[in-house]
N, C-alpha and C positions, 0 to 999 in steps of 0.2 A: 657595545664590546670596545674592551680599551687601547688604545693608540700602538700596539709595536707592531712591530716585522711581524711578528709569526699574526697574530690577529687579527692584520692585511691581510693575508694568508689565506686564511684559515677562510675567510672573510670572503675569501675568492672563491674557494673551492668547494662553500655551501647552495653557493650562485649559484660556479656551474653546474654541479650535481642536484641544483634544485631541495636545495633542504630548510624551507624555512625556518623552518622551529626551534632545528641545532643550532645556527642563526641565532635568533632569539636565546634562549636557552645558555647558551656553552657558559654567557661568563657567569652566570650564578652555581651552575653548578663545579666550573673549575675551580669560583672561588670558596665553596663546599666544599670538594674532592680536600683544595690544598691547608681547607681549617682543618677538617677531621679525620684524612691518612684519605682518604677514601680508596680502596684496589681501582686498576686501571679498567677493569674491567667490570665491575661494579658503574663505576664512569662509563664506558661504551655503553654500557645497557640501559640508564638511565636517559642520556642524550636518545640512543635510535629509538625507545621506547615515546618517550616522549614526537617524534616523527613523523610516527607509526599513528599515536594516534590524534594528531594534530590530521594527515592523510586520510585517517576511518570516517573524522566529524565530519571535513568536510565533502569527504565523496557523504557518506549519509544524506548530507542539509543539498547535497547536489542532486538525490537520488530523490527526494523529497518533491524536489523545484518542478526533476521532469517528468512527475508523476499528474500533474494538475489538480491535485484537489481544488474541488470547488470552498473549502477551506478547510483547517490544520485543525481536526480535532483527537485526539488521546484516551485512552484508559482512563488516564488519572483524572481527566473532567468525566467522564461516566455519568450520572447520575443510577448510585443503584435500584436505588430505590420505586425509581418509578421504569424499571427496567420486568414487569413479569413475569417471572413463571422463566425465567432463560437463567441460562446453570450461570454462576460465574467458572465452579471447575472447568467444564468447557471451552469458556472465556482465555480463560489463563491456559490451557492449553493451546487454546490458537493463535493465541496469541507471542509465543514459541517459535510462531514460523514454521513450525517441523512440517506441517500438510506440503510447504512447499519442496519439498524435498522430495519431498512423495509422486507432486503435480497432482497432488489432492484438491477437488472443489468444496467452495461452499456456498449455501441459500440459509439467505436470514429472509426471513419473510414471514408477514405480518401484517395487520391495517396499516397505514398511513399515520406517520406522525410517529408511529411509536420506540422510534430510534435506531431503524436498521443503516441508515444513511449515514450515522455516526459510529457505531461499530466499524461498518464496511474502512471508513474513512482510517481507525482508527485500527483496526489490521491493518488498512495499507499501508501507517505511517511504521507500527512497526517492522513490516519487512522492507520498508527502505530505509529505515535506524541502521535494519543489517544486513545493510548493501544490492538488497532485490531491487530487479530494475521494477516498478511499480507505472501503471496507465491509468486511472481513473476517466469515465466516462459514461454519461447513462445511454439508454439502451436505445431511444431515439434516435441520442446524435451516429451514435457505432453504426448503426445501418444507414438513414443518410448518405455516412462517411461511404462510405461499402457500395453501395450505388452510383454514387458519383467515381470514384476509384472505376469500380467496373465501364459509368460508363467510356474515362476518358484513357482507359488499358493501361490500367495501374493496380488492378487489383492486386497483381502477385505480390508488388513491391508492398502495401500497405496489411498484405499480410505476412510477410516478412518481419514485418516491424515490429507488426502486434505478437508473430516468435518471437522475437529477441526481448522482452515482459515476464517475466517469472512470472507476478503478476497483476493481473488484470480484475479491473470495481465494473462489474455494471449492473451500472442505478436505475432504479424503477423501471423492471422489464413490467410492464402489463398496463404504464400507463399509456400507451399508447402501442394499437396495432400497429402491426405491420402487412407491410399486402405481401403474396402469396412468392413477387422476386423477395424482397428482404429480410422474409422471416429464411428462406433457402441461403441467402447470402449469410447469413447471422449463424446460421447453423451449417455451416461450413466451416466460419472460421474459428467455431467451438468443435467441434468434431477433432480439427487439427493440432487444437491447442490438449486434446481427451488424453489422459498418462504422461502430457511432456510438457506441457503449464502450468498454471492452477489458476481460477477465474474463482474472484468475488459475486453473487449476484444478489439483487435485492429486492422484491418485491411483493406487493400487494398482493396479490392471486392463492390461492390455493393450486395444487398442481395442473389438479380438477380440471382447471379452468386455462390454463398454458394455453390449447388452442386454437382460445377464441384470441391470445397475439399471432403466432403461428400459420395462423387460419391452413392448418393442413391437421392432419391426425398425426398420418405416419410423419411425420416431424418431430412431431412434439413427444410421442412415445419413444424414438429411438433417442431421441436427448435426455430425458428425463428416466432411460436405462440408463443411459451413460453416468450422469448427475447423481443416479441410485448409490453408478455401480460403488463410487469411488467422492460422497463428499458427507461433506458436515451438513447436518441443516437444523439449525435455531432458527426458535419460535418466539413471535417476539407479541404479547395483546396486550390488550390495553387500551385508554383512550388517549389519545394524539395529546403530542406537546402542545401543543397553540390547543385545547380545550383545556388542558389541564392548567392554563396558564390563563385559561381565559375567568373560566373556574376559579383560578385566586385571585384576580384581579374583587373579582366578584363578592366574594367574602372581604374582604379589605373594606368596601365600600360601604355595605350592611354592620359593619361593627361599630 
């Protein structure tokens, strides 16, 4: 910004009002406005748009960090050919995040290594880019945290924290069975979110096998009833990613 009395005052105002992008963009846009005779309204609109876009980008980046994804996976990185049987139109529809506004859930089911976690993270990243609050956790870790919170008498606070999250991604349901208490705690949390907040669940089990995880047919039936009411089910198929990699290496070695 040029060193003039007016520029110094503008810099002071921008810092006090916390408008860093306006501060950076003002000199260039002001010069363009003078050179082209840009209307005052257009000049102001472009300045405010620059500030707004900067704030949106900053919020999205913060939401992605807060989600605590194990890795950042996006739809641009998807190997569509490897996602056998998965509907591209359905995934593109989910990527719009319209289901979040309705409090609907998503279940990604299929064999181990067929891209479920990648899809879940990609959906989470899309939600975070739209400035939704997202939390990623493995099912076993969440149950352990719920049990610890119950024992420390802070379970209510943990529930409140998850109620503030627009999208909860529950990964690897079925890898580790829960005891009765753990199953009940997880069921209660998911029930609280039902029709209020969205949850994505990845699992390698068929619905008929979920009772093995929760240890209670009654809880399992009640949970599946809720999920079946407002959930999109995406099923992945085929060999695991690691199996495909191994097969590719063997072909290269034999060639």
